[in-house]
N, C-alpha and C positions, 0 to 999 in steps of 0.2 A: 687235552680233552680227547677222550677216546673216539676214534673214528676219523679224526682230522688228519692223521698220518697218511691216509689214502690219497689225499689231494695232492701231495707234493713229496718228492724225494729229496727235498732241498737240504736235508741233514747230511746227505752224502756228497762228497766232493771228488773231483778227479784224483785218482790215486788212492782213494779211500773206499769208493763204492765196491760192493762185493764182486762185481764182474768186470772191473775196469783196471787196466794197467797202462803204463807208458806215459810219456810227457804229453799233455793235452796240446793239440795243435801243432806244436813244434814249428818248423819252417815250411810246412806243407801248404800248398796254395788252397785258398777257400774263396769261391765266388758266390755272390748273392745276386740273383736275377730279379731286379725291380722293374723291368720294362713293362710288365703287365699291370703296374700300379701307378695311379696318378698321384704325384707328390702334393702335399698340403691339402689333401681331400678330406681329412678328418675321419677317414674310415678306420675300422678296426684292423683290417689287414695291414694297412700302413703303420698303425701304432705298434703292432706286433713286430713287424720288420725292423722298424727304427729301434724298438726296445731291445731286441735280441742283438742287433749290431752294436748298440751302445754297451750292452753287457759284455760282448766280445772285446770291445776296447778296454774295459776294466780288467779283463784277463790278459791284456798285453798283446792282443791280436789285432791285425788291421786287414780285414777282408776287402777284396775288390768288389765293388758294387756296379753292376751293369745297369745303366739307366738310358732312357730314350734321349736322343740328341736334343740339346737345348734345355734339358731339365736339371743338369747337375747343380746349378745355382739354387734352384728351388729345393732340391733334396738336401743340399748342404745346410740350409736354414733349419732343417729338422734335427740337426746334430749340433747342439750349442757348444759342446766340448770339442772332442776330436772329430775331424772330418774324414770320412772314408776315402779310399782311393776310388774315384769314379772313372768308369769308362763309358762314354756316350756311344750309343748304338743307333745308327741311322736306320729308319724303318718308314715305309710309306703308310703304315697302318698303326701309328702311335696311339696308345690307349688314351693319352691325355691331350691329343690334338684338339684344336678348337672345334672342328667340324664333328669329330666323334663325340665330344662332350655334349654338343648341342643336340646331336641326333639321339643320344641316350635319354635326353630329357623329354623328347616328344614322341619317340617311337612306341607303339604298343608293345606290351610285354611279349606277345607271341613272336614279334620280329626280333626282339633283343635276345631271344633264346633259340633263334632259328639256326639251321645248318650253315647259312651264309656267314653269320657271326663266327661260328666255329672255324670256317675256312679262313676268315681274317686272322684269327688267333694263330692258326697253323702257319700262315705266311709270315706273320710277325715273328714267330719262334725261330724261323730260319735265319733271321738277322743275327740272333745271339748264339745260335748253335755253333757256328764256326769259330767263335771267339772264346769258347769255354776251355779251361785248362784241364789238366789230368786229375786234379784233386776233386774234392766234393764240391758240388754246386747246390746251394739251397734255393728252393722255389717257395717263397712265403705264400703265394697265391695258388691254391690248388686247382683253379679253373683256367690257369695259363698252361700252355703246352710245356711239359718238362722234358726237354730233349737234352740229356747230358749223360756222359759215360757213368758218372757217379752222382745221380740225382737224389736229393733228399727233399721230399715234398711235405709241407704242412697242410693237412686237411682240416679246415676250420669247422665246416659243417657239411651235412649231406642232405640239406633241405630239397635239393633238386631231384631227389629220389622219392619225395613225399607227394601224395595226391594233392592237387591244388597248387603245388609249387614246382611241379615236375618240368624238367627241361631235358629232352633227349640229347641235345647237343652237349650240354654240360655233363650229363651222365657219361657220354662217350669219352669225353676228355678225362674225366676223373678215373674211369676204368683204365684208360691207357696209362695215365700217370702212376696209378697204384701198381700196375703190372710192370712198368718200366723202372720204377724207382728202386734204388738200393735200400732205402729206408723211408718210412712214412711216420710222421709225427702228428699226434692229436693233442689238443690242449685240455679237453674236458671229458668227463666220464661218458656221456651219452654218445658223442661222435666216435670215441674210441671203440666202444662196444658195438655200435651200429656198423662201423667200417669193417670190423672183423667178422660180423655176421654176414655182411654183403660180400666180402672178399676173404673167405676162410683160408685160402691158399697163401694169403699175404700175412697171416697172423705173426709169423716169426720175425717179420721185419717192421712191425708196427710198434711204436713207443708212445707213451703218454708223458708229456712234460707240461706241468702247470705253469700258468702265467701269473705275474702280479696282477692286482686289480688295476685295470687300465686307467681309471679315474678315481684315485684314492682321495680321501678328504677327512677332515676332523669329525669327531662324533658330534651329532646334533646336541644342542643344549637340552639337558634333562628337564622335562616338564610334565605336569599332570594334564590330562585331557579335561577340558571344561565341558559344561553342558551346552555350549554354543556350537558353532560350526566345526566339523571335523575336516581338516585339510588333507585331501588325497593328492598324491603326486604320481604322474605317469610320464616318465621320460622315455619316449620311444617314437620312432618315425610314424607318421600318421598314414598307415597303409592297412589294407584289409586284415592281414594275418596278425597284426598287433591287437586287434579286437577291442578298440576303444568303446565301441557301441555297447558292450556288455556293462561297462561302468556307467555309461549314461543312463541305461535302463534301470540300473540299481539306484541311481540318484533320484530317478522319478518316484521311487518308493520311499525315499528317506530325505526329507528337506534338510536334515542336519549335514549332509554330505556336500562338500565343495571339491572341485577338481582343477588342478593346474596341469597342463600338458606342454611338454617341450619336445622338440624333434622336428625333423624335416617334414613339411606338409606336402604330400604327394597329391597332385590334382589329376582328375577332378574329384577323387575320393574325399579329400579333406573338406571341400565345400559341401559335398553331400552329407558328410558326417555332421558338420555344423548345422545343417538343416534338420537332421535327426534330433539334435539337441534342442533346437527351437520347437520342433513338433512335440517333443516330450515335455516342454515347459521347464527345461533345466539350463537353458543357454545363459541365463544371468548368474549361474553358479559355476560356469566353466570358463577358465582362462586359457586361451590358446596363444602361446608365446613363440611357436615356431622354433627354428634352430637358434640356439643361444651359445655364447662362448662359455669357457670353463668357469669364469668368475660368476656369471649369471646363473649357470647351472648349480653351482655350489650354494648360491643364495636361496634358490628354490628348495634344495635339500634341507637347508637350515630352517625353512619356514614350515616344512611338511610335518604332519602327524603320522601318516601311514603311506608307504609306497604301495601301489597296486600294479600288478603285472598280469593282465588277462590274456596274454599272448596265446595264439594257436600253435606257434612253432618257435623254438629257439634251439641253438646248439647248446648254449647255457646262457642264462640271462645276466648280461652285464649290469643292468640296474639293480638286480638282487645282490650281486657282489658289492656294488657301491652302497646299497642300503646297509648291508651287514657291517662294513668297515665304519660306517657312520652311526652304528647302533640304532638304526631307524627301523622300527617294526614294519612288517610287510605282509601282504597276502598275495598269492599267486595262483595261476591256473595249474591244474594237476596233470599237465602234459608230461610224458615220460622224460624229456630232457631236464625239466625243472625238478621233477621228483628225484632223478639221479643226482642233480646238483645238491639238493637238500640232504640226501643220504650221505653224500661225500663229506658234508660239513657237520653231520650228526645233528641236524636241526629238524625239529618237528613243527614247522610253521604251518598255519592254516592254509589249506588249498581248496580249490573249487573247480567244478566242471566249467570249461570255458564257454558253455552255452546256457548256463543256469544262473538266472538272476537270484533265485532263493539261496543257492549255495554261496554265491559271493557275498550276499548279505549276512549269512551265518558266519562266514569267515571274518568279515569286518566286525561283527558283533563280538566274536571271540577275542579279537585283538583289543577292541575298545574296552571290553569288560575286564581285561587282564593286561593292561598296557605296560605297567611297570615290570611285570613278570617277563613279558616277551622282550622288552628292552634289555633286561638283565641277562637273559639267555643268549643274547648276541655278543656279549663282551668277550667270551673266550674265542669264538670264531673270528671276531674282529681283530683281536691281537694276532691270531694265527695268520690271517690274510695279510695284515700289514707287514708281517715279517718277511714275506716273499719279495725278492728283488729281481731286477733284470739280470744281475750278475749270476744269481742262483739259476735262473732259467738258461742263460747262455752257457754256463758250465755243463749243464745236462745236454743241451744241443750239441756242444762240442764233442761230448763223448759219443753221440750218435754219428756226427760227421766223421770222427776218427775210425769208428767201427765200419761205417759204410765204405770208407776208402782203404780198408784193410790194414790199419795201423794200430788197432786195439781190440781187446776182447769185447764181446757184446755186453752192454750195460743192462743186464737182464732185470735188474731191480726197477727199471722203467717200464716193465711189461707186467701184465697180469692175465691170468686165464679168464676167458669169457665163455659163458655157457652158450652153446649154439642153439 
C-alpha cells in the first residue's frame, strides 16, 4: 500500500541497509538502564524496553540490564524466554520504592513536576553512572538522567513542552539528554519531527525506529451495524487530556450511542466526569470498567462497533494502532500527532476538532453510514502493522547502537529531512 513504507524500515536488515556495514553487535558491551522504570507497571515505556531486549535476544545478543536493587526477580518475570544479565543498583531514591509509588498517587501534579523531583532523578543517576561500561548504553526512558559516555536515548513524546502539560523540570532533563546523547531514537512521526524542530542542532543524530503494535489482537468479527445501539469504545486513562467529556456531550445529542471506557481512573477527575455523565442524562449508557487485563481488553474490542479517540494530546495513539490491526473503524481528534499517524498509514479516517460536539457527530455519522467501506480500508494497514516484530525493531536499534559507539556507518535510511 503506497505510503506505508514510511512507517518502518523493517525491510532492511543489518548488512543490507544502504548505510550499514559490519557485524551487528559483535562482542561489544551493551548496557540497558532500567533503573528509572518500575517493573510490572504495565506502562508503555516498560513494554518498549522489554520488547527491544527480547528482540536483541532473538539476534543472539545478551545485554546487561541495570535495575534497582531488589527488582531483578520482578524484571525476570517480564522475559518468559531468555533472561537478561541483571545488575542490581543500590539507590536511596528508587523509582519503584513503596514510599515513592505511594507519593506519586497522592501528590498534586505541580509537585510531581517540580525541581525537587528533578534533583531526586539526578541523585539516582549517580548510582548507575559509575557502573556503566565503555560500549553503548540505552536509556529507554527519556525523562531519566542519561549520563553515559555513549548514551542512546529513546524519546517517546514531548508533551512536557506543550501548554497545559508543561513541566520545566522535565524539559530541562530532556534538553540535557538530547545534548549529551550520541544518538536519539523516536518511535513515531510527530515526536520525531517535533524533536528536530525543538533541537535542530541534534538532527544528524536523531533516528526513527517504528515499534510493533504493543497490544496486537485478532480482527473483530465482521458485522453490519443495526438500527439499535452503536457501541463506542474508549480505552484510555480517565484524565483531562484524554477528553472523555466530548464523547459524553455527543451522546447527549444521540440516544443511539453507548460508550464503554477502560483505563486507569485518576481521581478526583474520574468521579467528576461521572457526575458530568449523570448531569447530561447519559450515565445509564456509559460503562466504566477501569483498568482491565489484556483478556478483558480484548473482549471489549470484540464487542465494539467504533473506537473513539477524542484526545487533546498523544505522541501517537496506541488505541488507534490497536483498532487498525483489529480492522475496527474509528474516529479521532484532529490533533497534529494523530494526523501525522494517519498520514504515515495512508489512511483518511474521519477526524474532528477536540472541542466540537457537532464535528464528532459528523465523524461518527460518516463511519456509521459507510461502515463496511471503512472496515475494508483497514485491511491493508492491518496486515502491514501485524508484520512488524520486536526482532525487526531490535535490528534497527542495534544499528544505531553500533554507529553511536563508532563501530559502523550511520544507518541514514532511519532518518528523514524535516521542514523547520
